[in-house]
N, C-alpha and C positions, 0 to 999 in steps of 0.2 A: 431398471428404469432410471433414467437420469434424474438428478435432483430437481432440475427445473421442471420436469414433468410432474413430479410429486407436488410441487408448489402449485402448478396450474390446476391439478385435480382438486386441490384443497381450496383454491381461491380463483375459481374460473372467472369471476366477474372482474376482480382487480387486475388480472393478467392482461386485459384488453386495454387498460388505461395507460396513459403516457406519463405518469408521474413517477413515483418510486416503483420499480418493477415488482411484479408479484413475488418473486423470490425473496426480495429484500423484506417485504412485509411478512412473508411466511416465516422467515428467520426471526423477525422481531416477535412474532406470536410465540415462537418456541422459547423465547427467553424467559427464564423464571426468576431472575434476579438482576438487579442493577449491577453496574461495574463494582467488583470487589477490589480489595487491596492487591489482589493478585491478577488484576485485569490485563487483557491484551489491548494494544492500540497499534495504529499504524503511524509511521513517520512519513509525512507527505512533503515532498520537496521537488520542484520541477527539474532542477539540475540533476539530482540523484536519479529520478525516474527516467529522465532522458538517457543518462549514461547507462543505466541498466538495460534500457531498450536497445541501445547500440550493441551491447554485449550479447543480448538475447536474440537479436534479429537473425543472424545466420543459423542459429540453433533451431529456432521456431520454423524457419523456412525449410530446413532439412527435415524437420518432423512433419511437414505438410500442414502446419497450423497457420491460421490467419494471423499474420504479424501485426495487423492493425487492431485485431480484437483482443488477443491475449496480452494482458498487461502484467508488469512486474511490480509488486509492492514490497515495501520494507516493513517488517514487524518490529515493534519496539520491545525487543527481547534479546538479551545478551547471550542466550544459549545457541549452540550449533544446531540449527534446524531449518528446514525448508519444506513446503507442502503445497498441495492444491486441494481445493474444496469444490470448485466449480470449473467450468470449461473456459472461463474468461480471464483467469488470473493465476499467477504463480507468486507465492509468498516466501520471502527470504528473511529470516531473522537478521537483525543488524550484527549480532554476534558472529554469525556465519561469514558475513561479508568482511568484517574486520579481522577474522581469523585466517582466511585463505590467503595465500601468498602470491597468486598469479591470476590473470584473467582466465586462463585455461582451467584452473581449478573451479572458479565460480561458474564458468560455462558448463563444466561437467555436471554441477549440481542442477543448473537450469535444464540441461538436457535430460537429466533423470526425471525431473518433475514434468517436463514437457511430454515425456514418454507415458506418464500416467494419464495425461489427457488424450494423447493420440491413440493409446492402446485400449481406451474405454474402461479404465479401472474405476472411474467415478461411479459408474452404474452399480458396481458392487458396494461401493461405499455408501450409497443411498440406503441400501438394505441394512448395512452395518449400523447406520444412524438410527433407522427405525427400530432395530433390535435393541440398540443401546437405550433408546427412549423408553421402550417397553420394560426393559429389565433393570435399568439403573436411573431412570428419570433424567436422562441427559438432555435437558432442554436448552442448553447453551452451546452445544457443540458447533453450530454453524454461525455463531455470532461474529466470528472474525470476518465474514463477508460484509456485514454491516459496519465493521470497524474501519472501513476505508474512509476515515474522517480525519479532520484536522486542518491545520493552516498550511500556508505555503512555505513554511520554514522547517528545516530539518530539526530544529530545537523543540518543536511543539506538536506532537501527535496528541489526539484527544482520545481518552479511553472510551471504548464502546464495547461493552460488557460480555466477556466470556471468561470463565475461570480457566487457568492454565491446565489444571488437572483434567478438566472435562475435555478440553481441546486435545491434550496429549493422548487421552484414552481413545478418542475418536480416530486419531491418526495412527493407531496401532495396526498398520496394514499387514497383510499376510506376507510372509517371506517369498512366496512364489511370485507375487506381484512385484516385489522389489527386485528380485533377480531378473525378471522380465524387463523391468524398466532400465536396469543397468545395461542389459544387452542392447536394448534399443538406443539408449543414450550413447553408447560407444559407436554405434552406426551413424547416428546423427553427427557426432563430432567428426567422424571421418568424411562424411559427405559435405560438411561445412568447411572442411579444410582447417579444423582446429586440432591442435596436438592432443592426442589421447594421453600424453604423459600427465596432463592435469588430473585425469581421473586416477591414475596410479598414485600421484603425489597426495591426492585427497585421501585415499584409503590408507596410505602409509602414515599420514598425520594422525589418524585416529585408530591405528592398529592396536593401541594399548587399552582402548576403552573397555573391551570385554573382560579385562583383568580386574576392573573395578567392581565393587559391590553394586547390586541393582540400584540401590538408593543413590549412589554417586554417579551412575552412568548418565550420559546425556540421553534424553528421550528419543532423539533421532537414531541413536545407536541401538536402543532397545527395540525399536520397531522395524529394524532392518536386519538383513543377514549380517553375520559377524564381519568385522573389518578384515580379518584374515581371509575369509571366503571371497569377499569382494575384491580384495587386493590381488588374490591369485587370478581371479577372472579378468581383472583389468590388465594385469601383466601378460596374461595369455593373449589378450586382444592386441596389446601393443607389440608383442613378438610376432604375431601373425600378420599384422598390417603395416608394421613399422611406423616410424614417425616422419611423415613426408610434409608436414605442415610448414608453411612459410611464416616468418615473423610478421606480426600484425601490429603496426604502430598505432592504428586507431583503437584497437582493443586495449593495448597497453595504456594509452592516454586516458581513456574513459574509466578503466579500472582504477587507475591512480586518482582520478578526479572524484569518483564515487566514494572511495575510501577516505580521501582527503576531506571531503565535505562532511561525511558522517562523523569522522573522528574529531573534526574541528568543533562540532556542536555537542558531541557526546563526551568528550574528554575535557580536562581542565585547560584553560587558556595557557597556563605555564607549560604544560606538556606539549600543546600544539606549537607554541612559539619555539620551543626547543627542537622539536622534530621536523618542523616545516622546512628547516634549512637543508634537510636531506632530500627534499623533493627535486626530481630531475627537471620537470617542467616549471618554468619560472611563474607562469600565470597561476598554476595550481598552488604554488607556494604563497603567492600574494593573496589568493583567495582565502587560504587557510589563516594567514596572518590577519586579514581583514575580519574574519569571523572571531578570532581570538581577541583582537583589540575591541571589537564590538561587545563581547562578553565582559571585558574589563572596563566597559563604559568609557572608552577612549575614542570619541567620535572622530577627532582629527586624524588619528593614526588609522582607524578603520577606513575612513573615507579615502585617505591617501593610498592605502594598499589596494582597495578595490578599483580606484581610478587607474592605478598602475597596471592592474590586470586587464582593464578595459583598453588601455593603450596597446597592449599586446594582441588582444582579441576584440577589436572595436565593434564587431557585429554579433557578439555573444549575448543572447537575450537573458541567459541565466546569471551572468555577472551584473547586468542591469537590474535584474530581479533582486539579487542580493543587496545591491546598493540601495534599491528602493526599500527593502526590509530594514536595513540599518538606519536609514533616514526616518522611516515611518516610526520605528520604535524609539527614536529620539525626538519624536514629535516635530520633525521638520517636514510638515505635510506637503507644502508646495514643491519642495525639492524631491520628495518621495514620488509625487505625482509625475514629475518630469522623468525620473528614472524608470518608473513602471511604464510610463508612456513609451519610452524608447524600447523597453522590452517587448511591449505589445506590438510595436511597429515591426519588429523582427519576427515575432512568434504570435501572430494575431489570434490563433485558435487554441493556445495553451490555457487550459482551464485554471490551473494553479496561478499562472501569471496574471490572468484576468481577475482572479479573486483578490490578489494583492493590490492590483490597480484599483479595483472597486473599493477596497478597504481604505486606501489612501484618499480617494475622492470623498468617501463618507467622513473621514476624519477632518477633511478640509471644509466640510459643509456643502459640498456639491452633490446633494442627495439625489436629485433626479438623474443626473448623469451616472452616479454610482449605481443606482437601481438598474439602469440599462446594462451596464457592464456586468453587474453581479448576475442578472438574469441570463446573460449570454454565457457566463461561466457555468451557471447551474445547468444549462441545457447540455453542456459537454461533460459535466461531472456532477451527478446528482448525489454522490456519496461523501461530499466534503461538508462535514458538520460545521466547521468554522465559517465557511462560506454561507451556509444556511442561517447561521446566527446573524451575520452581517446583513444578509438579505432581509431577514425579519425586522431588524432595526431600521433598515431603509424604508420598508413599507410602513412601519409605524410612524416614522418621521414625516412621510407625505400624507398621513392620515388614513391610509388604507389598512384599517385594523383587521379586516377579514383576511386579507392575504398575509398579514403579519402572523395571525394565528395559524393559518394553513401551513406556512413555511416552518413555524416553530413546531407544529405537530409532526411534520415530516422529519425535522431534526431529531426530536425525541424518539421517533420510531426507528431511525437509523441507529440510535444508540441503545435500542432495546428497552427504552423507558416507556412502555406502552400505556401505563396508567396516566402519566403526564401527557403523552401524545393524545390520548383520548379526550382529555379536558380541553386542550387547544383545538382539536379537530371539531369537537361539538360546537365550540364557540365560533369557529370559522364557518361551519355549515349554516349556522343561524344568521350570519352577517353577509355572506356572499350570495349573489344571484344563483338561484337553483339551476343546475345544468352547466354553469360556467366552468372553465378549466380548473380554477382554484377550488370551487365547490366540489368537483369530482375528486380532486386530489385529497381534499379533507375527508371526503366520504371513504376513500380507500383506507386512510389511516384509522378512521372511526371503526370500520368493519374489523380491521386487524385488532384494534384495542378491545372490542367487544368479544371477539373470539378468544383473545388471551384471557379475559375475565372468566369466560365459561370454562376454558381449559383448566384454569387455576382452581375453580370451584370443584371441578370433577376430581382433581388430584386430592383435594381435601376430603 
């Protein structure tokens, strides 16, 4: 039974409402603790997510998946790992992205995870989850779904509570599933015209993992067939079908840009400025330099670098978004509004860009307009906790305390903080007109909070 069906059975009423989907609330109910020091989070950035979508598109299409539905998210974890938990998203650790050397290697990973979705492996994982809950009290295994939260910057993902040990335990798939996914992935790469050499290189890179002690092995390697087995299978496939793929300049560009943006925010500015000079594409080099100068609090140089990148790509919404972020974080609100506004003109439906635009408007004091923009962003991405925080502040500023409480309740629910969510949901239910959309959303969260309380008492 798919995970979403499990959630529907448990929460039939909330599944029909259009606020946080039932699955998200079900996940929140399963949380038994707030984010720990070992918590997972996502890195939300429109540039990175778009680049990953460009890389994933041909793979998802070859797998027969809906390319508009399945999204690619970056997990704020430096280990080599990738996984799926539901049918709508593939999660890649940033450590994996920064480790692989070519777009073909990254696309091979995406193809493997897409195979888990296409081959129906998630149905088996739902039963694994229930067994884990019964036998080990694994209440936090699915929290990474709710962790799709954070701001529009690669530098700031917001923790949304699941322990790494619980997550890795849940992701201990059977070797049969993994071998099946490898075979399907190889076929997807061939159908998509992507070189299968990336899969071979991927397995060669980690062929020494099984020589390490279990404590030192990467969890990805422990839950998969050995690198040697996978390498032999990939080499056999490459020999059988040969490498007939043509060079792909678009994949090369977006792979470099994704890695460049991630490394610019995750590594030191000194490292970035030293390594950016090696960048082949001048606009990516300038983007990396802008990010480094921004972290060094050098607004003049950061602004000059991003403007130079925009001179090369004047219609790039993500460079305008980065410019808006730089200006906003330097409290240049009006200039930030202008930059975000230009980004919105080019990409009017990008939720992360809209969230940044709304944040800039809120900082400038244009609260009513900010509220409209933030609501538009929320309608497209209900999992962005930073957006929800801004939206709650906007409602409070216009005096709509009921909606401010409802949005705050949803934000806490997404982060697995059900006790706090229940407090604000109850407050919202008492202030909003009965039956209104906001009242219904607050009711959803309140139901989840009460069920979490009952579940906690039973465990005691």
